[in-house]
C-alpha positions as a Markdown table, in Angstrom:
| # | Residue | x | y | z |
|---|---|---|---|---|
| 1 | Met | -13.8 | -8.8 | -3.2 |
| 2 | Lys | -11.2 | -11.3 | -2.1 |
| 3 | Ile | -8.3 | -9.1 | -3.2 |
| 4 | Val | -9.5 | -6.1 | -1.2 |
| 5 | Glu | -10.0 | -8.3 | 1.9 |
| 6 | Asp | -6.5 | -9.8 | 1.5 |
| 7 | Leu | -4.6 | -6.5 | 1.0 |
| 8 | Val | -6.5 | -3.9 | 3.2 |
| 9 | Gly | -4.8 | -3.6 | 6.6 |
| 10 | Lys | -1.4 | -5.1 | 5.5 |
| 11 | Glu | 1.7 | -3.2 | 6.4 |
| 12 | Val | 3.7 | -1.7 | 3.5 |
| 13 | Val | 7.5 | -1.9 | 4.0 |
| 14 | Asn | 10.2 | -0.1 | 1.9 |
| 15 | Thr | 13.5 | -1.7 | 0.9 |
| 16 | Glu | 15.1 | -0.5 | 4.1 |
| 17 | Ala | 12.6 | -2.5 | 6.2 |
| 18 | Val | 10.9 | 0.7 | 7.4 |
| 19 | Val | 7.1 | 0.5 | 7.6 |
| 20 | Val | 5.6 | 3.1 | 5.3 |
| 21 | Gly | 2.0 | 2.6 | 6.5 |
| 22 | Lys | -0.9 | 0.3 | 6.1 |
| 23 | Val | -3.2 | -0.3 | 3.1 |
| 24 | Ala | -6.4 | 1.6 | 3.6 |
| 25 | Asp | -7.9 | 1.1 | 0.2 |
| 26 | Leu | -7.3 | 0.1 | -3.4 |
| 27 | Glu | -7.8 | 1.9 | -6.7 |
| 28 | Phe | -9.0 | -0.2 | -9.7 |
| 29 | Asp | -8.8 | 0.4 | -13.4 |
| 30 | Glu | -12.4 | 0.4 | -14.5 |
| 31 | Ile | -11.7 | -1.1 | -17.9 |
| 32 | Thr | -9.4 | -3.9 | -17.0 |
| 33 | Gln | -10.7 | -4.5 | -13.4 |
| 34 | Met | -7.0 | -4.7 | -12.3 |
| 35 | Val | -5.5 | -3.1 | -9.2 |
| 36 | Asp | -4.0 | 0.3 | -10.2 |
| 37 | Ser | -2.6 | 1.5 | -6.9 |
| 38 | Leu | -2.7 | 1.1 | -3.2 |
| 39 | Ile | -3.8 | 3.9 | -0.9 |
| 40 | Ile | -1.6 | 3.9 | 2.2 |
| 41 | Lys | -2.3 | 5.6 | 5.5 |
| 42 | Lys | 0.4 | 6.1 | 8.2 |
| 43 | Gly | -0.2 | 4.2 | 11.4 |
| 44 | Gly | -0.3 | 5.4 | 15.0 |
| 45 | Leu | -2.8 | 7.2 | 17.2 |
| 46 | Ser | -4.0 | 9.6 | 14.5 |
| 47 | Glu | -5.1 | 6.7 | 12.4 |
| 48 | Thr | -6.8 | 5.0 | 15.3 |
| 49 | Leu | -8.7 | 8.2 | 16.1 |
| 50 | Asn | -9.4 | 8.7 | 12.4 |
| 51 | Ile | -8.1 | 12.3 | 12.5 |
| 52 | Ser | -5.2 | 11.9 | 10.0 |
| 53 | Lys | -6.2 | 12.7 | 6.4 |
| 54 | Ser | -2.8 | 12.2 | 4.9 |
| 55 | Glu | -2.6 | 9.4 | 2.3 |
| 56 | Asn | 0.1 | 8.1 | 0.0 |
| 57 | Val | -0.9 | 6.5 | -3.3 |
| 58 | Ile | 1.6 | 3.8 | -4.4 |
| 59 | Pro | 1.3 | 2.5 | -8.0 |
| 60 | Tyr | 0.9 | -1.2 | -8.1 |
| 61 | Asp | 4.0 | -1.7 | -10.2 |
| 62 | Met | 6.1 | -0.4 | -7.3 |
| 63 | Ile | 5.3 | -3.6 | -5.4 |
| 64 | Ser | 8.1 | -6.2 | -5.2 |
| 65 | Lys | 6.4 | -8.9 | -3.2 |
| 66 | Ile | 3.1 | -9.5 | -1.3 |
| 67 | Gly | 3.2 | -11.8 | 1.7 |
| 68 | Asp | 2.5 | -11.1 | 5.4 |
| 69 | Lys | 3.7 | -7.6 | 4.5 |
| 70 | Ile | 3.9 | -5.7 | 1.2 |
| 71 | Leu | 7.4 | -5.1 | 0.1 |
| 72 | Leu | 8.1 | -2.1 | -2.2 |
| 73 | Arg | 10.7 | -2.1 | -5.1 |
| 74 | Asp | 13.9 | -0.2 | -4.9 |
| 75 | Thr | 13.3 | 2.7 | -7.2 |
| 76 | Phe | 17.0 | 3.4 | -7.7 |
| 77 | Ala | 17.9 | -0.1 | -8.7 |
| 78 | Glu | 16.7 | 0.6 | -12.2 |
| 79 | Phe | 19.3 | 3.3 | -12.7 |
């Protein structure tokens, strides 16, 4: 799928310009075939050696912008 190829491997950045990790995989809604969430793995040596099992799941609606990097929304801006 073109969407998977475009998003997997992109860095995810929070509103403070801190890299949260890289997109490792996507979760899709089976009924709508839309992206439900991104599965993020932290970078570094542990990812390179494939010994890190920690993942973060980020809902798709938390994304502010997708470009060279994926920018997350400010969760406190809504309050």
